[in-house]
N, C-alpha and C positions, 0 to 999 in steps of 0.2 A: 241394254234395255231398248226394245224396238219401239217403233212409232205407235202411239195409242191415240184413241179418241180424246179430243181437246188439246193434243199437242200442236204446237205451231209446225207447219210443214217445212221441210228444208227449202232454203232459198238458193237453188242451184242455177247455174248458167249452162245452157246446152244448145246444141244444134238441132234444128228441126227441118223438115222439108220446106218450111216457109222462112228460114233464116234463124239467127241466134235469138234466144229469149233468156231473160232472167225471170225466174218463176214468179216471185212476189210482184214484180212490176207487171208481168203479163196478167196476173189475176186482177190487179187494180182493186176496184171497189165492187167487183162482181163475185158471185159464187163461181166455183170451178169444179169440174169433174176430170180427174186423171184416170184413164183406163189403160191398162198395160197388157202387153202381149209378148209371148216368148219368141216369135219369129214372123217375118213377113212371108207372104205367099203360103199361108196355112189355111185350111178350109174353115174351121170353126171361127177363127179370128176374122176372116174375110166377111162372114155373115154378120159378125158383131160390129165391125166397123161400118158395114152397110146399114145396120139398124141405127147406129148413132147418126149417120148422115141423113137418114130419113126423118129423124126427129129434130132437124135443125130449127124449125120454127118453134118447137116446144122449148128448146133450150133458150132461145132468144126471149120468149115470153117471160121466162123465169130469171132473166138477167144472169144467165149461167154460161160460162165459157167451157168448152170441152176440149181436151187435148189427149191424144193418144201417145203411147210409148211402145217402142219395140226395140230389140237389141240389134237391129241392123242399121245400115247407113241411111242418111237422108236421101241419097240417090236411089236406093232400093225402095224407100217409102214412096217416092214420086212414081216409080214404075208400078208399085203395088196399088196405089190409089186408082190407077186406070182400071184395074180389075175390080176394085171395090165399087167404083162408080158404075161400071158396066153391069155388075151383078145387082146392085141396089136400085139403079135407076135414079140416083140422087147424087148431087155434088158433095164430095167430102171436103168441105171448106175448112175444117179444123186442122191445126198442125199436128204432126207426129214427131215426138222426140226421138232422136237417133242416139240410143243409149249403148253404143258399141263397147264402151269401157265398163259398163255395168254400174257406173257410179250412182246414177239415180235409183236404179233397182235396189242397190245396197242401202242407200240412204233411207229408202222407204220400207226397208226391212223385208223385201221380197226375195232377196238372196243373201246367203251368209257372206261375211266379209272376205272369206278366202275363195269365193266363187270365181271361176274363170271360164272362158269359152274355148274348148279344145278345137284343134283343126278338124274339119269335117263334121262339126257339131250338128245336131238336130234340135228341134224344139224341145225335146226331152231334157236337154242340158240346161235350159232356162225355164222349165215347166212351171215354176212357182211365180213367174212374172205374169200372173193372171188375176190382177186385182182391180178393184174400183175404189177410188178415194173421192168422197164428196167433201169439199172444202168451203168454209164460210168466208165472207169478206174480210174477217179478221185473221185470215190465213191459218185457221185451226181445222184440224181433221174432225169432221162431224160423223162420218160413217166409213167403214171399211168392209168390202166384200171380197172374198177370194174364191175362185172357182177352179176345178180341175180342167185339164185340156179337153176332156171328152164331153163336157157339158157347156153348151152355149149360155152366156149370160142373158138374163131377162131384162132388157132395157126398159120395158114397161114398168117393171118393179123398181128400177133405178129412178125412173121419173116419179113414181109414186112416193118413194122414199124421200126424194128431193122435195116434193110438195109437203110432206110431213115435217121435214126439217125446217123448211121456210115458214111453215105455219106456226111452229113452236119455238122458233129462234128468239131468244130473249123475252119470251112470254111464258107465264106459268100454266102452260097447257101441254098435253101429250096426245098422241093418237093411238088408238087401240088396234087390235089385230085386224088386218085386211082393210084398214081405213082408206077411204078415198075422199078427195075434196068434196065438200058439201055435207058430209056426214058429221054427226055430233063428235065433239072432241072431249077429252078427259081433262078435268081440272086437277092441277098439280097438288100434291099433298102439302106444299108450302103455304097454301091458302086455306083459311077456314071457310066453311060453307057460307057464313055470313059475308065474309070479304069477297068470296067468289060471286055471290049474288049481286053485291054492289058493283063489281067490276064487269060481270058478263051478263047479268040479268037472270033469267030462269036457270036453275040448277037442278038436275035430276039426281037424287041421292039413291043410287042402286044398292050400294053397300057403304058402310061408314068411310071406307077408303077408296071407293069407286064412285065418282061423281062426274056427270057429263053435262055438257052445255052445247048449245047450237054453235056450229062452225062460224066464228066471227069473220066471215069472208070479207 
């Protein structure tokens, strides 16, 4: 059975370009985003790491740590970061896991248990290592996205999804399609309309099962 939403993430120990980490300790009391890549020095991944670097202030505002993963060595990660920072014009201050053994990729269900890296491999050999995991402070997976190698990830959407997760975390609310902070939110079906009004104030009953209220920013 693979990793699913609301599962506790594996607590692995791994090398990064910034030293050894134990994942749960590294997360601490923060939110965390793990974004994985099949190989260093690949074009789409370079643009993605650059996008993450450019959003450093946004991650910090949201008490969120970001960490990359690639199946190359920590030494290669250090060299690659020079390209990333030159391309993005921003410091890539986050660590990158060196998953040469594929141990983390397998624990996160990105590769099958029997996967290995052949001599002379290309990114195609680890193509499925193209995922985003958003993790809450209780170390549970809250969101999983997986992209093909040919389509760059939209980190504005990752940021929007993070906002939605933090808005609804432990609260009987949800966010609708294309929601952005400041827009009305949806009242969960676990609350009666009367209880929702007592808790949130005005409630707009659009349908018996679709009720909205102002964003409790």
